FIMARDO-117292 format. One record per residue: residue in one letter; x negated, y negated, z negated of N, C-alpha, C, O in turn. Coordinates in steps of 0.05 Angstrom, whole numbers, plus 5000, padded with zeros to 4 digits. Layout:
<zanus>
AXYZXYZXYZXYZ ...
</zanus>
This chain:
<zanus>
M108654653485110754913501113654893506114754853484 I115554913529118454833524119655183527117855333533 V121255253524121755553524124655513536126555443524 L124555583563127355613578129355993579128356213577 T132355933581133356083571135856033585136355793588 L138056263596140256233618141856383596140856513577 V144456343599146056503585148756423601148756203612 H151356593602153356623603154856813584154757063585 G156756623564157356733548155156833520153756673508 R155157133514152257133493151956903469149756803466 E154056823452153556743436151856773409151056593394 R151457023407150157223386148257233401146557063398 Q148257313410144857263424142057103428139557123428 L145456863432142656553442142856483407141156313402 A144456563382143956463366141156593347139756483330 N141156803355138457033334136856863365137556643357 L135656803386133856683400132856393393130656293392 I135056303390133656033375132655973351131155793345 R134156293327132756293305129756413304128256383285 G129356483315127356703329124156493332121956493323 L126356243358124556063348124755883328124155653333 E125055913317125555693283123955803265123255683245 L123156073268120756233246117856273264115956403256 A117956163282113756043295113055863277114555713265 P110955883275108555693253109555503272111555393262 T108855413299109355113320111455173324111555423322 P113355083328115855133345115055073371112655063379 P118055033391117354963418117254593419118854453406 A115954523431117654163439120454203444121654043430 A121954343456124554353468124954593476123054723483 L127654693476129454893487131854823503133754683495 V131354983536133054813545134155063564132955173581 V137255113553138855193553139655093589139554873600 V140455333600142855233625144255493618143255713615 Q146555443616149155543623150555583648151055373660 M151555843661152156013676154456063676155456223660 N156755863707158955983704160555863682162256043679 E160955703667161655663640161055243633159155103638 A163455203621162754953602160454953592159855183586 P157954733584156454703568157454713541159854643539 R156154773521156754763489155354663475153054753476 A155954433458154054363437152054563427153154753418 L148954583426147754723404145254513387144654273391 H144454673370142354453350140054593336139754823330 S138954433334136854693320134854473302133554303315 S134654463270133454373258130454243255129554073241 R129454453278126254503292124854333314122754223320 F127554383325126954223346130154223375132154363378 P128853973392130453863397131454083432129954163450 I134254123430135554353461136354133477136153903469 Q137054203498138754113518139154263535137454413545 V142654203544143354403555145054273579146654083579 Q143854493605145554453628147054573640147454783628 A148754563666150154773668149454763694148054593705 V150855083708150355113734152155413741152455623729 E153155313772156155423785155055483799153255393813 G156455793795155656053822157256163832156656383839 D159956073837162256103852162356393848162256543867 G162656483814164556723801161856883798161957053780 I159156863815156557073821154656933796154456683799 L153457013777151356943755148656773780147156913794 P148756493780146456423791143756413777142556213771 L143156633774140556633757138156373774137356163766 A137556533805134756423810135956173807134356083790 A137855943811138855723809138355683779136455543772 A139855803761139455713740135855643724135255443711 R134455823729131155873727130055643734128355533721 N131155523758129855293775131255023763129754833759 A133455013757135054883740133454813713133254583703 A132554973706131854963672128654813678128354603666 V126954883692124654853701125454503703125154343684 A126154453722126154123726128654003707130053843721 A129454033682130453993655128053993646127753753641 A125854123639124654113614123253903623122853813645 P122053833589120653583590117953693583117953653558 G115953803588113053813591112654103616114254213632 E110554123610108854343630107654543624106454663642 A107754633597107454943593110855053589112554933576 L111055233598113255373605113855673590111855803583 V115755743587116755993569118756073585119955873593 F119756313594121856383592122656583588121456783597 L125956593568125356833550128456853563130056683570 D128457183565131657203573133557083548132856943529 V135557173553138257113524137757223505137057133483 D138357603515137557733502134957823481134658033469 C132957553483129757673473130657413447131457183447 I129957643428128857453402125657443408124257643414 P124857173406121157223403120757233363121657133343 A118157453375117157443349115957193341115957023359 P114957113318113956913306111156793319111056543319 D109656873326106956823340107656873375105656833388 L109656943388110556953410109556703427108256723448 L110356423415109256223420106756113425106455993446 D104256143402101856233397100156423419097956413430 A102056593418100356863439099956683469097856643482 Y103156573475102156443501101056253503100056223526 R100455973480098655783485096655883482095055703483 R095356123479091956223483092656273511091956133530 A094156513512093856533550093956333561093356353585 L094256183554096055933578093155793580092855643599 A091555823566088655523556086455803567084355773578 A087456053561083956183572084956243615083156293630 R087756223627089156263644090156033655091356133673 P090455893656092255703662093755603686095655453689 D091755793706093155873728094656033743094956023768 A095756223723097856533725099956553710100756443689 L100456663721103556793707101756993683099557093686 H103957013651101857123641106057323633108257243639 Q105257523622107757693623107957733587105657773580 G108957723575109357923544111258123541113558143550 F109858273528112058523517114458533513114958293506 V117258693511118758703503119958943491120459143503 H120358893461120459183446124559143450125858943453 Y125259373449126959493456129159533436128959763428 L130559443427133159383398135359603401137259543415 P135159923385138059983383139959903378139659673368 A142959993382145159823389145959813346146659993331 G145559573343147059533319145159373301145659243281 V142059433317140359233308140858873315141958753334 A139858783294141058463298142358353308142258153322 E145058593295148058523295149458273266151358123263 G147058353251146858233225144657983214143857793227 D144158073190141357993183138658123190138258363185 W136957983199134258113211133157993196134057833180 T130158083203127457953202125458093205125258293191 P123158003227121858093248120658273234120258463249 E119858333212118058623207121158793213120758953232 A122758813208124158993212125359043241126059273246 L125658803265126658813298123258943300123859093319 L120059013295118359063297118759343296118659503315 A119259393267120259753254121659843279121160063288 S123259703289125659833306125759903330127260073340 G123659713344124659633382121859763388119759773376 V122659873414121760103432120259973449122059853461 V117259883462116259793486117560053499117660293491 H119059853533118160043557116160223563113760193564 P118360523569114660643577113060513607110860553615 L114560393615111260253633110360013629109559863647 H110259963602108759693580107459833569105059783571 R107960033555107260103538103860103525102759943511 D103060343537100260283534098460023548096060003541 R099359853563098459673568096859423550098159243540 P094659433548092359233537093959013547095559013566 S092758713521093158513532090558303544088158313537 G091558123563089858093578088158193596085958123604 E090258483606089658603639091258643656093258783652 M090958553674091958453696094458663713094158873725 I096658523706098358743726098858663754098458453765 P099958883765100458953795103258783793105358803780 H102058603811105658373812108058553823110158423822 P108258743830110858903840111558973807113959023804 L109658983780111259093758112058853741112358853716 F112358633761113558363746115658363736117258453752 W116958283710119058253707119557943692117457823688 S122457793683122457543692123257573659123057353647 L124257863637124957773626123857643595125357633575 N120557543597119457463588117257383589115657533578 F116057113601113857053609113056733604114356573590 A110456683619110256393621108656313633107156483643 C107956063640106755933666107055663667109355593660 T105255453677105955173677106455073701105955143724 R107554893691109254753713107854843743108555023759 A105354653745103654693762103454993783103155003807 T103755243763103455523770106455463789106455473814 F107955433777111155483787111755353802113455423818 S109955013806111254923838108955073855109555013879 R106555233856104455303869106655493888107155463912 I107755713868109255963867112155813891112555863915 G113255643877115755513896117855673878120055773884 G116755663859120055693845121356003845119856193845 F124256033845126556213852126956183868127055933872 D127356323888128856373921133056353901134056463882 E133556233916135656083904138356353923140256453912 G137356413954138256503966139256863948140657043957 Y138056853925138457153915141657003897142456773893 R142457253891146257183880146157403864145957643871 G146357313840146957573819144257743816141857713821 Y145657903808142358143798141258263821141958323843 G138558263802137158333821135358373844136158413867 G132958343836130658263863129058013861126557993861 E130657853859128457593857127157523831125957313833 D127157563824123357673804121757823804119757813790 T122358113830120358153846118657953864116257913865 D121257813883120357633906118557443899116457393911 F120257253862117657123855115457163848114056983841 A114257493849111957543839110857623874108657533880 F111857723887110557713905109857473924107957493940 R111557213923110456933925108556923903107656703909 A107556973886105856883865103657003884102156853896 R103557313888101657413898099857383926097557453931 D101857233942101957083972100156793958098356673969 A101256753932099556483929097256413920096256193918 G096156653912094056653893094656703869092556803860 V095856703855097456723831097357073819098857253827 P095257073798094957323788097057373768098857213772 V098057603738099657713725098057843710096558023716 Y098257673675096657763660098257903640100557823638 Q097258143622099458083599097957963580095557963575 A100157843570099757683541100357843522101758033527 E099157783492100857933464103657803456104757863434 A104457683468106957403465109357713469109557853490 R111257763439112357963440115557853428116057663413 A117358033441119457863437122158163440122158353457 F123858123422125458413421128858383431130658243422 H128758593453131658573467133658663466134558833482 Q135258513438138058623431138858763450139058643471 Y139459013452141659213453144659053468145858863458 H145159203492146659213505147359433520145359563527 P150059543530149759783537149259713574150359543588 T147059933581146459953612147360213625147860433616 Y147160083654149060303666146360513691144660353698 H146060693699145260973707145461053727145561293729 P145460933746145260773774147060493763149460493760 P145660293759147560023754149359943774149059743787 L151160103777152960073792155859833789157559793806 N155559693757155459493758153559213760152959033745 H153059283781151559043794151359163827149459083840 F152659273836152559363862152059213887150359243905 A154358983884154858873908153058703915152458653938 S151558583889147858353895145758583902144058573919 I146358803882144058963891143259053929141359073945 L145859093928146159063965144758823982143358834002 E145758563963145858313979143258373981142158434002 N141558343949139158123945137158373961135158273971 A137358683964136058853965135458724010133458694024 R137458704014137858644043135858384048134658334069 R135858224021134358004033131558004030130157944049 F130358064007128358193999127358394031125758314047 Q128458624032126758784069127958584076129658604058 A128858344090127658194111126058034111125057974133 R125057884085122857774082119957864080117957744087 W120258124069116958274054117958554073119558604055 G118158664082118958844114119059204093118959424103 L119459144057119759384054122959364028124159154029 W123759524014125159624005124859583969123459733955 P126659313958126259373927128259573918130059683931 M127659613896129959763881131059903894133459913899 E129360033901129460313923130660573910132460683923 G129760693882130460833861134060783867135760933877 W134260563857137360633848139560503880141960463877 L138160443909139260513936139560753944141160823960 R137360943927138361333933139361513921139961743926 E139661333894143061433882144961433888146661613889 F144861103896147760933907149161213934151261343938 A145661173950147361333977147761703966149461843978 A146761763953146562003936149862063926151062263931 A150461893916153761773907155261933924156562133918 G154861793953156161673974157161473971159361483981 F156761243960157360923959156160793978157160593987 I153360903991151960794022149961044042148561244039 H150760884061148061074080145960924076146460684077 F142461044071140560874066138460964078137761194073 D137360814094134960874116131860664119131860444129 E130260764112128060544103128060464130126360294130 R128860494153128060384180131760264182132360034177 R133060404188136560274193137260164177139360044183 G136160104139137459944132139960084118140760314123 I140759944104143659894084147159944110147959784127 E148360194102150160174118152760264083152660444066 E154560044086155960074057159460254059161560164068 L158960494048160260614056163960594036165860644051 R164460554015166560443990164460313972162060293969 V166860233959166160033932166560193901168860233893 P164460273886164560423870168560233859169760013864 T169260493841171460453820170760373788168560413777 A172960273775172560213749171360363742169160323733 A172560673743172360913726169361043737168161203722 E168160973763165861043764164260923752162361043741 I164560573749161960463740162360553703160460593688 A165360573693164660653666162960933670161060913654 A162761123680162361293681159061343682158061543671 C157661163694154661023700153860993666151761103659 R154960893653154060783626152860903608153761113598 D150760793601148861013589149060963561148760743551 A149861303541149961333516148761353504149361383480 S146061353512144261353491142861133473141361143453 G143860953488143260673455140660663458139260703438 S139260583485136260533484135360293496133160203491 G137160183513137759953520136259953551136359813571 F135560063548133960033581133860353600132760363623 
</zanus>
């Protein structure tokens, strides 16, 4: 089983992800790290090899291209995609092994427990993370093994075989930066007849500030929303688009599309920073 992650900066978070994998009873066959818009650095674990790739994206994080590059570099067939902010629970890999053995032709999505600010910044134990983390409300009451509607797919923590990834066609590298590329991947999985199931695989999301609405990703959300709508005939991230419109940054009409009026200022972006400490 190969674990894949993408990183830009985030050295502490990546170190915690590696430590989490080292605590697994059966470690991964390898960890593939794709560094985006930065020089690759040497990484080491005593329990498994780490391969490091680099992908450049003209100043914008090339998330879709980096995921495809990680798969291309992976020396195996069973693939686990983990966001760099996620610390895997010790049994995450075993849970995915069971899920893929039962349904090898599906996507399997794990649970994500969001950690409050300050947790996992020093020494930690998996038991302490489990006690502190909160599952996102959209996923909280979903039993393991249940089929997930494709629009609710998240790419923070999921697994599939290389054959399934190829059947879907990978991630569309026309999506640049944040927003829409994982929903597009899920919709193409739906069209390819690939279902999504909930797995018992749990990861702990390390806190970072969030923005409501995410004005810090304003430009890429608009670009990616237009791309998604042109392909699928409906708007992704519609709630955010309506919030952008209500704040006067865009005109948004489901039929006419998006008209950009002005770019948010640094002060307006800062004012959207969530002070709750929830991480979502």
